[in-house]
Backbone as XML, in Angstrom:
<?xml version="1.0"?>
<chain id="A" units="angstrom">
  <residue number="1" name="MET">
    <atom name="N" x="-4.688" y="13.605" z="-13.206"/>
    <atom name="CA" x="-3.593" y="14.108" z="-11.767"/>
    <atom name="C" x="-3.214" y="12.050" z="-11.719"/>
  </residue>
  <residue number="2" name="LYS">
    <atom name="N" x="-1.738" y="12.315" z="-12.065"/>
    <atom name="CA" x="-1.559" y="10.558" z="-11.579"/>
    <atom name="C" x="-0.546" y="10.299" z="-10.322"/>
  </residue>
  <residue number="3" name="VAL">
    <atom name="N" x="-1.327" y="9.782" z="-9.473"/>
    <atom name="CA" x="-0.837" y="9.114" z="-8.792"/>
    <atom name="C" x="-0.544" y="7.343" z="-8.769"/>
  </residue>
  <residue number="4" name="TRP">
    <atom name="N" x="0.120" y="7.154" z="-7.325"/>
    <atom name="CA" x="1.113" y="5.747" z="-7.499"/>
    <atom name="C" x="0.194" y="5.017" z="-5.960"/>
  </residue>
  <residue number="5" name="ILE">
    <atom name="N" x="-0.707" y="3.971" z="-5.643"/>
    <atom name="CA" x="-1.078" y="3.283" z="-4.583"/>
    <atom name="C" x="-0.280" y="2.047" z="-4.513"/>
  </residue>
  <residue number="6" name="THR">
    <atom name="N" x="0.439" y="2.268" z="-2.949"/>
    <atom name="CA" x="0.756" y="1.571" z="-2.360"/>
    <atom name="C" x="-0.233" y="0.753" z="-1.452"/>
  </residue>
  <residue number="7" name="LYS">
    <atom name="N" x="-1.358" y="1.064" z="-1.766"/>
    <atom name="CA" x="-2.323" y="0.394" z="-0.024"/>
    <atom name="C" x="-2.114" y="-1.343" z="-0.196"/>
  </residue>
  <residue number="8" name="HIS">
    <atom name="N" x="-1.923" y="-1.784" z="-1.546"/>
    <atom name="CA" x="-2.394" y="-3.136" z="-1.885"/>
    <atom name="C" x="-1.106" y="-4.067" z="-2.241"/>
  </residue>
  <residue number="9" name="ALA">
    <atom name="N" x="0.307" y="-3.367" z="-1.833"/>
    <atom name="CA" x="1.628" y="-2.822" z="-2.258"/>
    <atom name="C" x="2.044" y="-4.725" z="-1.936"/>
  </residue>
  <residue number="10" name="LEU">
    <atom name="N" x="1.985" y="-5.000" z="-1.572"/>
    <atom name="CA" x="2.812" y="-6.604" z="-0.669"/>
    <atom name="C" x="1.998" y="-7.692" z="-1.390"/>
  </residue>
  <residue number="11" name="THR">
    <atom name="N" x="0.808" y="-7.576" z="-2.381"/>
    <atom name="CA" x="-0.474" y="-8.520" z="-2.501"/>
    <atom name="C" x="0.136" y="-8.383" z="-3.476"/>
  </residue>
  <residue number="12" name="SER">
    <atom name="N" x="-0.677" y="-7.012" z="-4.627"/>
    <atom name="CA" x="-0.803" y="-6.907" z="-6.004"/>
    <atom name="C" x="0.452" y="-5.256" z="-6.319"/>
  </residue>
  <residue number="13" name="GLY">
    <atom name="N" x="1.306" y="-5.433" z="-5.819"/>
    <atom name="CA" x="2.164" y="-4.588" z="-6.059"/>
    <atom name="C" x="1.425" y="-3.133" z="-6.206"/>
  </residue>
  <residue number="14" name="ILE">
    <atom name="N" x="2.098" y="-1.965" z="-7.071"/>
    <atom name="CA" x="2.002" y="-0.716" z="-7.082"/>
    <atom name="C" x="1.663" y="-0.313" z="-8.444"/>
  </residue>
  <residue number="15" name="ILE">
    <atom name="N" x="-0.241" y="0.420" z="-7.618"/>
    <atom name="CA" x="-1.156" y="0.722" z="-8.623"/>
    <atom name="C" x="-0.583" y="2.269" z="-9.600"/>
  </residue>
  <residue number="16" name="GLU">
    <atom name="N" x="-0.583" y="1.893" z="-10.556"/>
    <atom name="CA" x="-0.669" y="3.244" z="-11.516"/>
    <atom name="C" x="-1.423" y="4.076" z="-11.792"/>
  </residue>
  <residue number="17" name="THR">
    <atom name="N" x="-1.915" y="5.016" z="-11.447"/>
    <atom name="CA" x="-3.856" y="5.648" z="-11.569"/>
    <atom name="C" x="-3.470" y="6.599" z="-12.174"/>
  </residue>
  <residue number="18" name="THR">
    <atom name="N" x="-4.412" y="7.009" z="-12.608"/>
    <atom name="CA" x="-4.962" y="8.234" z="-13.273"/>
    <atom name="C" x="-6.144" y="9.201" z="-12.568"/>
  </residue>
  <residue number="19" name="VAL">
    <atom name="N" x="-6.725" y="9.861" z="-11.790"/>
    <atom name="CA" x="-7.292" y="11.041" z="-11.136"/>
    <atom name="C" x="-7.870" y="11.821" z="-11.507"/>
  </residue>
  <residue number="20" name="ASN">
    <atom name="N" x="-9.314" y="12.308" z="-11.109"/>
    <atom name="CA" x="-9.427" y="13.939" z="-11.178"/>
    <atom name="C" x="-9.126" y="14.526" z="-10.110"/>
  </residue>
  <residue number="21" name="LYS">
    <atom name="N" x="-8.821" y="15.836" z="-10.515"/>
    <atom name="CA" x="-8.398" y="16.483" z="-9.019"/>
    <atom name="C" x="-9.444" y="16.889" z="-7.762"/>
  </residue>
  <residue number="22" name="SER">
    <atom name="N" x="-10.977" y="16.404" z="-8.224"/>
    <atom name="CA" x="-12.245" y="16.001" z="-7.811"/>
    <atom name="C" x="-12.505" y="14.676" z="-6.479"/>
  </residue>
  <residue number="23" name="ASP">
    <atom name="N" x="-11.390" y="13.874" z="-7.322"/>
    <atom name="CA" x="-11.621" y="12.416" z="-6.165"/>
    <atom name="C" x="-10.444" y="12.084" z="-5.009"/>
  </residue>
  <residue number="24" name="VAL">
    <atom name="N" x="-9.792" y="13.601" z="-5.138"/>
    <atom name="CA" x="-9.071" y="14.121" z="-3.861"/>
    <atom name="C" x="-9.106" y="14.998" z="-3.038"/>
  </residue>
  <residue number="25" name="SER">
    <atom name="N" x="-9.451" y="14.794" z="-1.738"/>
    <atom name="CA" x="-10.116" y="15.767" z="-0.516"/>
    <atom name="C" x="-9.959" y="15.739" z="0.727"/>
  </residue>
  <residue number="26" name="GLY">
    <atom name="N" x="-8.298" y="16.167" z="0.938"/>
    <atom name="CA" x="-7.535" y="16.249" z="2.473"/>
    <atom name="C" x="-6.814" y="15.173" z="2.312"/>
  </residue>
  <residue number="27" name="ILE">
    <atom name="N" x="-8.158" y="13.853" z="3.409"/>
    <atom name="CA" x="-6.483" y="12.854" z="3.365"/>
    <atom name="C" x="-6.963" y="12.057" z="3.353"/>
  </residue>
  <residue number="28" name="PHE">
    <atom name="N" x="-8.160" y="11.598" z="1.482"/>
    <atom name="CA" x="-8.604" y="10.236" z="0.985"/>
    <atom name="C" x="-8.582" y="10.720" z="-0.175"/>
  </residue>
  <residue number="29" name="LEU">
    <atom name="N" x="-8.371" y="9.863" z="-1.475"/>
    <atom name="CA" x="-8.476" y="9.403" z="-2.154"/>
    <atom name="C" x="-9.318" y="8.144" z="-2.877"/>
  </residue>
  <residue number="30" name="SER">
    <atom name="N" x="-10.171" y="8.634" z="-4.034"/>
    <atom name="CA" x="-11.246" y="7.900" z="-4.417"/>
    <atom name="C" x="-10.394" y="7.516" z="-5.625"/>
  </residue>
  <residue number="31" name="TYR">
    <atom name="N" x="-10.118" y="5.970" z="-6.160"/>
    <atom name="CA" x="-9.615" y="5.689" z="-7.771"/>
    <atom name="C" x="-10.815" y="4.119" z="-7.784"/>
  </residue>
  <residue number="32" name="CYS">
    <atom name="N" x="-10.744" y="3.569" z="-9.386"/>
    <atom name="CA" x="-11.547" y="2.790" z="-9.438"/>
    <atom name="C" x="-10.790" y="1.450" z="-10.137"/>
  </residue>
  <residue number="33" name="ASN">
    <atom name="N" x="-10.152" y="0.738" z="-9.620"/>
    <atom name="CA" x="-9.207" y="-0.717" z="-9.468"/>
    <atom name="C" x="-10.105" y="-1.286" z="-10.871"/>
  </residue>
  <residue number="34" name="LYS">
    <atom name="N" x="-9.369" y="-2.235" z="-10.481"/>
    <atom name="CA" x="-9.328" y="-3.236" z="-11.980"/>
    <atom name="C" x="-10.406" y="-3.611" z="-12.712"/>
  </residue>
  <residue number="35" name="GLN">
    <atom name="N" x="-11.342" y="-4.253" z="-11.026"/>
    <atom name="CA" x="-12.098" y="-5.055" z="-11.820"/>
    <atom name="C" x="-13.891" y="-4.144" z="-11.611"/>
  </residue>
  <residue number="36" name="GLY">
    <atom name="N" x="-13.191" y="-2.833" z="-11.720"/>
    <atom name="CA" x="-14.274" y="-1.501" z="-11.955"/>
    <atom name="C" x="-15.481" y="-1.149" z="-10.654"/>
  </residue>
  <residue number="37" name="TYR">
    <atom name="N" x="-14.472" y="-1.042" z="-9.379"/>
    <atom name="CA" x="-15.001" y="-1.112" z="-8.464"/>
    <atom name="C" x="-14.301" y="0.532" z="-7.335"/>
  </residue>
  <residue number="38" name="TRP">
    <atom name="N" x="-14.886" y="0.782" z="-7.430"/>
    <atom name="CA" x="-14.204" y="2.084" z="-6.714"/>
    <atom name="C" x="-14.073" y="1.997" z="-4.747"/>
  </residue>
  <residue number="39" name="GLU">
    <atom name="N" x="-12.599" y="2.299" z="-5.129"/>
    <atom name="CA" x="-12.030" y="2.305" z="-4.053"/>
    <atom name="C" x="-11.360" y="3.133" z="-2.971"/>
  </residue>
  <residue number="40" name="PHE">
    <atom name="N" x="-11.539" y="3.544" z="-1.793"/>
    <atom name="CA" x="-10.800" y="4.991" z="-1.551"/>
    <atom name="C" x="-9.393" y="3.902" z="-0.541"/>
  </residue>
  <residue number="41" name="CYS">
    <atom name="N" x="-8.667" y="5.371" z="-0.741"/>
    <atom name="CA" x="-7.461" y="4.751" z="0.420"/>
    <atom name="C" x="-7.079" y="6.588" z="1.049"/>
  </residue>
  <residue number="42" name="PHE">
    <atom name="N" x="-6.155" y="5.839" z="2.830"/>
    <atom name="CA" x="-6.109" y="7.433" z="3.337"/>
    <atom name="C" x="-3.946" y="8.109" z="2.309"/>
  </residue>
  <residue number="43" name="LYS">
    <atom name="N" x="-3.825" y="8.969" z="2.756"/>
    <atom name="CA" x="-2.921" y="9.862" z="2.004"/>
    <atom name="C" x="-1.841" y="8.931" z="2.547"/>
  </residue>
  <residue number="44" name="SER">
    <atom name="N" x="-1.145" y="8.004" z="3.251"/>
    <atom name="CA" x="-0.362" y="7.377" z="2.785"/>
    <atom name="C" x="-0.148" y="6.335" z="2.059"/>
  </residue>
  <residue number="45" name="PHE">
    <atom name="N" x="-1.024" y="6.312" z="2.342"/>
    <atom name="CA" x="-1.036" y="5.240" z="1.013"/>
    <atom name="C" x="-0.879" y="5.824" z="-0.497"/>
  </residue>
  <residue number="46" name="TRP">
    <atom name="N" x="-1.321" y="6.396" z="-0.824"/>
    <atom name="CA" x="-1.262" y="6.938" z="-2.249"/>
    <atom name="C" x="-0.484" y="7.978" z="-2.232"/>
  </residue>
  <residue number="47" name="HIS">
    <atom name="N" x="1.013" y="8.691" z="-3.650"/>
    <atom name="CA" x="1.597" y="8.913" z="-4.014"/>
    <atom name="C" x="2.162" y="9.960" z="-5.364"/>
  </residue>
  <residue number="48" name="THR">
    <atom name="N" x="2.030" y="10.870" z="-5.141"/>
    <atom name="CA" x="1.977" y="11.510" z="-6.268"/>
    <atom name="C" x="4.040" y="11.386" z="-7.540"/>
  </residue>
  <residue number="49" name="SER">
    <atom name="N" x="4.018" y="10.798" z="-6.145"/>
    <atom name="CA" x="5.607" y="10.339" z="-7.044"/>
    <atom name="C" x="5.982" y="8.729" z="-7.340"/>
  </residue>
  <residue number="50" name="ARG">
    <atom name="N" x="6.456" y="8.326" z="-8.033"/>
    <atom name="CA" x="6.968" y="6.386" z="-8.264"/>
    <atom name="C" x="7.738" y="6.344" z="-7.578"/>
  </residue>
  <residue number="51" name="GLU">
    <atom name="N" x="9.152" y="7.739" z="-7.029"/>
    <atom name="CA" x="9.919" y="7.696" z="-5.923"/>
    <atom name="C" x="9.451" y="7.235" z="-4.671"/>
  </residue>
  <residue number="52" name="ASP">
    <atom name="N" x="8.521" y="8.109" z="-4.423"/>
    <atom name="CA" x="8.416" y="7.972" z="-3.039"/>
    <atom name="C" x="7.226" y="6.769" z="-2.564"/>
  </residue>
  <residue number="53" name="ALA">
    <atom name="N" x="6.346" y="6.383" z="-4.221"/>
    <atom name="CA" x="5.853" y="4.871" z="-3.593"/>
    <atom name="C" x="6.707" y="4.083" z="-3.324"/>
  </residue>
  <residue number="54" name="ILE">
    <atom name="N" x="8.026" y="4.073" z="-3.985"/>
    <atom name="CA" x="8.791" y="3.007" z="-3.988"/>
    <atom name="C" x="9.064" y="2.717" z="-3.052"/>
  </residue>
  <residue number="55" name="LYS">
    <atom name="N" x="9.617" y="3.778" z="-2.252"/>
    <atom name="CA" x="10.221" y="3.998" z="-0.724"/>
    <atom name="C" x="8.766" y="3.525" z="0.682"/>
  </residue>
  <residue number="56" name="HIS">
    <atom name="N" x="8.135" y="3.641" z="0.503"/>
    <atom name="CA" x="7.034" y="3.615" z="1.388"/>
    <atom name="C" x="6.801" y="2.202" z="0.771"/>
  </residue>
  <residue number="57" name="ALA">
    <atom name="N" x="7.156" y="1.196" z="-0.287"/>
    <atom name="CA" x="6.347" y="0.080" z="-0.195"/>
    <atom name="C" x="7.762" y="-1.150" z="0.367"/>
  </residue>
  <residue number="58" name="GLU">
    <atom name="N" x="8.862" y="0.082" z="-0.002"/>
    <atom name="CA" x="10.176" y="-0.621" z="1.391"/>
    <atom name="C" x="9.578" y="-0.948" z="2.713"/>
  </residue>
  <residue number="59" name="ILE">
    <atom name="N" x="9.789" y="-0.010" z="2.781"/>
    <atom name="CA" x="8.761" y="0.093" z="4.525"/>
    <atom name="C" x="7.985" y="-0.606" z="4.728"/>
  </residue>
  <residue number="60" name="MET">
    <atom name="N" x="7.217" y="-0.943" z="4.011"/>
    <atom name="CA" x="5.664" y="-2.288" z="4.651"/>
    <atom name="C" x="6.953" y="-3.346" z="4.205"/>
  </residue>
  <residue number="61" name="ARG">
    <atom name="N" x="7.101" y="-4.154" z="3.469"/>
    <atom name="CA" x="8.074" y="-5.312" z="3.154"/>
    <atom name="C" x="8.433" y="-4.863" z="4.022"/>
  </residue>
  <residue number="62" name="GLU">
    <atom name="N" x="9.877" y="-4.304" z="5.060"/>
    <atom name="CA" x="10.394" y="-4.373" z="6.162"/>
    <atom name="C" x="10.085" y="-4.595" z="7.522"/>
  </residue>
  <residue number="63" name="ARG">
    <atom name="N" x="8.977" y="-4.027" z="7.428"/>
    <atom name="CA" x="7.825" y="-4.259" z="8.200"/>
    <atom name="C" x="7.241" y="-5.884" z="8.235"/>
  </residue>
  <residue number="64" name="LYS">
    <atom name="N" x="7.103" y="-6.091" z="7.641"/>
    <atom name="CA" x="5.888" y="-7.629" z="6.958"/>
    <atom name="C" x="7.013" y="-8.374" z="7.571"/>
  </residue>
  <residue number="65" name="LEU">
    <atom name="N" x="8.319" y="-8.297" z="6.967"/>
    <atom name="CA" x="9.847" y="-9.481" z="7.732"/>
    <atom name="C" x="9.643" y="-9.204" z="8.806"/>
  </residue>
  <residue number="66" name="ALA">
    <atom name="N" x="9.686" y="-8.075" z="9.063"/>
    <atom name="CA" x="9.692" y="-8.206" z="10.889"/>
    <atom name="C" x="9.355" y="-8.988" z="11.560"/>
  </residue>
  <residue number="67" name="SER">
    <atom name="N" x="7.518" y="-8.760" z="11.008"/>
    <atom name="CA" x="6.689" y="-9.098" z="11.528"/>
    <atom name="C" x="6.901" y="-10.740" z="11.374"/>
  </residue>
  <residue number="68" name="LEU">
    <atom name="N" x="6.988" y="-11.168" z="10.287"/>
    <atom name="CA" x="7.307" y="-12.902" z="9.886"/>
    <atom name="C" x="8.409" y="-13.139" z="10.890"/>
  </residue>
  <residue number="69" name="HIS">
    <atom name="N" x="9.407" y="-12.553" z="10.910"/>
    <atom name="CA" x="10.547" y="-13.230" z="11.854"/>
    <atom name="C" x="10.178" y="-13.076" z="12.964"/>
  </residue>
  <residue number="70" name="LYS">
    <atom name="N" x="9.889" y="-12.444" z="13.440"/>
    <atom name="CA" x="8.717" y="-12.232" z="14.704"/>
    <atom name="C" x="8.364" y="-13.632" z="15.195"/>
  </residue>
  <residue number="71" name="ALA">
    <atom name="N" x="7.130" y="-13.776" z="14.224"/>
    <atom name="CA" x="6.426" y="-14.770" z="14.668"/>
    <atom name="C" x="7.013" y="-16.419" z="14.023"/>
  </residue>
  <residue number="72" name="ILE">
    <atom name="N" x="8.165" y="-16.235" z="13.345"/>
    <atom name="CA" x="8.129" y="-17.360" z="13.405"/>
    <atom name="C" x="10.002" y="-17.731" z="15.002"/>
  </residue>
  <residue number="73" name="HIS">
    <atom name="N" x="10.337" y="-16.655" z="14.789"/>
    <atom name="CA" x="10.931" y="-17.384" z="16.426"/>
    <atom name="C" x="9.604" y="-18.294" z="17.693"/>
  </residue>
  <residue number="74" name="ARG">
    <atom name="N" x="8.471" y="-16.742" z="17.262"/>
    <atom name="CA" x="8.065" y="-17.651" z="18.373"/>
    <atom name="C" x="7.494" y="-18.989" z="18.374"/>
  </residue>
  <residue number="75" name="ILE">
    <atom name="N" x="7.441" y="-19.386" z="16.721"/>
    <atom name="CA" x="6.410" y="-20.970" z="16.547"/>
    <atom name="C" x="7.502" y="-21.647" z="17.437"/>
  </residue>
  <residue number="76" name="ALA">
    <atom name="N" x="9.129" y="-21.166" z="16.757"/>
    <atom name="CA" x="10.202" y="-22.002" z="16.800"/>
    <atom name="C" x="10.706" y="-22.433" z="18.332"/>
  </residue>
  <residue number="77" name="GLY">
    <atom name="N" x="10.008" y="-21.857" z="19.270"/>
    <atom name="CA" x="10.197" y="-21.943" z="20.331"/>
    <atom name="C" x="9.224" y="-22.346" z="21.028"/>
  </residue>
  <residue number="78" name="LEU">
    <atom name="N" x="7.906" y="-22.954" z="20.655"/>
    <atom name="CA" x="6.503" y="-23.479" z="20.823"/>
    <atom name="C" x="7.649" y="-25.313" z="21.115"/>
  </residue>
  <residue number="79" name="GLN">
    <atom name="N" x="7.239" y="-25.352" z="22.699"/>
    <atom name="CA" x="7.145" y="-26.991" z="22.904"/>
    <atom name="C" x="5.779" y="-27.634" z="23.365"/>
  </residue>
  <residue number="80" name="PHE">
    <atom name="N" x="5.888" y="-28.862" z="22.999"/>
    <atom name="CA" x="4.678" y="-29.876" z="23.134"/>
    <atom name="C" x="5.118" y="-30.874" z="23.859"/>
  </residue>
</chain>
């Protein structure tokens, strides 16, 4: 089964990998990363289509940008 993982989309990009059906259990997915270690992720961070993964990565990007803008405004307002 081919899946796209967005767990680390903002730092490493979207990961495309193939997993066995036995590696998928309800809300969890286990997969082997590039270093050969097993990782787990929740259902919201793995997708069965590339389009869904891209949509989720865009939402993550927008949320991160909003958070950074908020931090910039907070820091800009500091007075010493």
